[in-house]
C-alpha positions in Angstrom: 0.1 -0.1 0.1 1.3 3.4 -0.8 1.8 5.9 1.7 -0.7 9.1 2.0 0.5 12.0 -0.5 1.4 14.3 2.4 4.0 11.5 4.0 6.0 11.4 0.7 6.6 14.7 0.0 6.4 16.4 -3.3 5.6 14.2 -6.2 7.0 16.4 -9.1 5.2 14.4 -11.7 2.1 14.9 -10.1 2.3 18.4 -10.0 3.3 18.9 -13.7 0.3 16.6 -14.6 -1.9 19.1 -12.3 -0.7 22.1 -14.2 -0.6 20.3 -17.5 3.1 21.2 -18.2 3.3 19.8 -21.6 0.7 22.2 -23.0 2.2 25.6 -21.6 4.2 26.1 -25.0 1.1 27.1 -26.5 0.4 29.9 -24.0 4.1 31.1 -24.3 3.3 31.2 -28.2 0.5 33.0 -28.3 1.9 35.9 -26.0 5.0 35.7 -28.1 3.3 36.1 -31.5 1.0 39.0 -30.0 4.1 40.8 -28.9 6.0 40.1 -32.2 3.3 41.2 -34.4 2.5 44.4 -32.4 5.6 45.5 -30.6 7.8 48.5 -32.7 11.0 47.6 -33.8 13.5 44.8 -32.7 12.1 42.6 -30.1 13.4 42.8 -26.6 14.2 39.5 -25.1 13.6 40.7 -21.6 9.9 41.4 -22.5 9.7 38.1 -24.2 11.0 36.2 -21.2 8.8 38.0 -18.9 5.7 37.6 -21.1 6.4 33.7 -21.1 6.8 33.5 -17.6 3.2 35.5 -17.0 1.7 33.3 -19.5 3.0 30.2 -17.9 2.0 31.2 -14.4 -1.3 32.1 -15.7 -1.8 28.9 -17.6 -0.7 26.8 -14.6 -2.9 28.6 -12.3 -6.1 28.1 -14.4 -5.3 24.4 -15.1 -4.5 23.7 -11.3 -7.6 25.9 -10.1 -9.8 23.7 -12.9 -8.7 20.2 -11.4 -9.4 21.8 -7.7 -12.8 23.0 -8.8 -13.3 19.5 -10.5 -11.9 17.3 -7.9 -15.3 15.8 -6.8 -16.5 15.0 -10.6 -12.9 13.8 -11.7 -13.3 11.1 -8.6 -15.7 9.3 -11.1 -14.7 10.5 -14.6 -10.9 10.7 -14.3 -9.9 9.1 -11.0 -6.0 8.8 -12.4 -5.4 12.4 -12.1 -3.4 13.7 -9.5 -6.1 15.0 -7.2 -8.4 12.1 -7.2 -5.8 9.7 -7.1 -4.2 11.1 -4.1 -0.8 11.9 -5.8 -1.5 15.5 -4.6 -3.4 16.8 -1.8 -5.9 19.8 -2.0 -3.6 21.7 0.1 -0.7 21.0 -2.4 -2.6 21.7 -5.2 -3.7 25.0 -3.9 -0.2 26.0 -3.3 0.9 25.3 -6.7 -1.7 27.4 -7.9 -0.9 30.2 -5.6 2.9 29.9 -6.5 1.7 30.0 -10.3 -0.4 33.2 -9.8 2.3 34.8 -7.8 4.9 33.9 -10.4 2.7 35.6 -13.0 1.9 38.6 -11.0 5.7 39.3 -10.5 6.3 38.6 -14.1 3.8 41.4 -15.1 5.2 43.9 -12.2 8.5 43.3 -13.6 7.3 44.1 -17.2 5.8 47.5 -15.9 9.3 48.2 -14.5 
């Protein structure tokens, strides 16, 4: 029998599945495309990097919050997902979402400076 998620520490694979890491590159590409189409002159790599960080953080936040909101439904329809399977706790999912949105906000604030 597997120990509870809380006693195992952080399951990085479960967190990456929670935030749908492989799909984040579409969010980054969308932000980069918008910037490159509408920015005057040569692209600023600092701005592109911060846009990528902000987009990623918001995407990760949304994916985590979706799983948090749907956790009861997923027990029936998708029991292998990180929350219903117990690979990540509700508190862990909330922390991951909080870190993601915090990172996005920091990136946006740095864009404004």
